[in-house]
N, C-alpha and C positions, 0 to 999 in steps of 0.2 A: 488242340493242345494249347493251354494257356501258358504253361511254364514247364521248365525241366528242373526238378529238384535234384541237383547234382550231389549234394551232400547225402541225401537219403539214398540215392542210387549207389554211391560209394559204400555206404554202410551195408546195403543189401547185395553188394557185389554185382550190380547190374550196369549195363552200358548207359542207361538213362532211366529216369523215373518221371513219366509225364503227369502233369497236373491238368486234368480236364474239367470242364464245367459239371459233369455228372459224377466225378469221382467221389466227392464227399457224400452225395446222396445215395448212390448205388453201391458203394463199397468197391470191392474188386471188379465187379461188372462195369463200373464206370471207367475202368482203364481200357476197355475195348474200344477200338476206333469206330466211328460212324461208317456205315456202308458207303462205298464209293463206286462210281461207274467208271470203268476203264475202256478205252478205245485203243486198240493196237493196230497200227498200219504197217503192212509189210511192203517194202519197196523192192524193185527188181534187184537181183544180185549184181554185184560189181565184178567185172572180169578184170583181172590184173595179170599181166604177163610177167615173166621172171625178170626181164630187163627193167620194167617199170618199178618193180618192187625193190630193185637194187639201187635205184636213184633216189636219194633223199628229197630232192626238189620235186620230183614227180609224185612221190608219196605225200608230201605236204599239199601239193595242188589237188590231188585226189581227195585227201582228207577234208580240205576246205569245201570241195564240191559236195561231198557226202554230208558234211555238217550243214551246208546251205539247203540241201534237199530235205533233211530231217527238220530243220527249222521251218521251212516253208510248209511242211506237213503239219507241224504243231500249230502254226498260225492259222492254217486252213481249218483244222479241227476246232480251234478256239472260236473262229468266226461262225461255225455251224452250231456251236453250243448255245442254247438259249438260256439255261439257268444253271447255276453252280451246282446245286444239290440234286436236281432231277435230270440233268443232261439236256 
């Protein structure tokens, strides 16, 4: 997407109207996004006791731990990726 035509989106009652490099050439088909490869990683479930869930400090600590785990997974997947468009 090169730009977001907000005024055109407002006129058409859309949340946004993307301007893509292929939009003028392909007409409405140019609005379709390029195919992308997704990799979804599932981590083990987090066990939370009732006492831990009631303590805001423990909840924040657990949230930080989960956030760090997810971020580490993202960085690991980025390091494995060789090319942007072909994975």
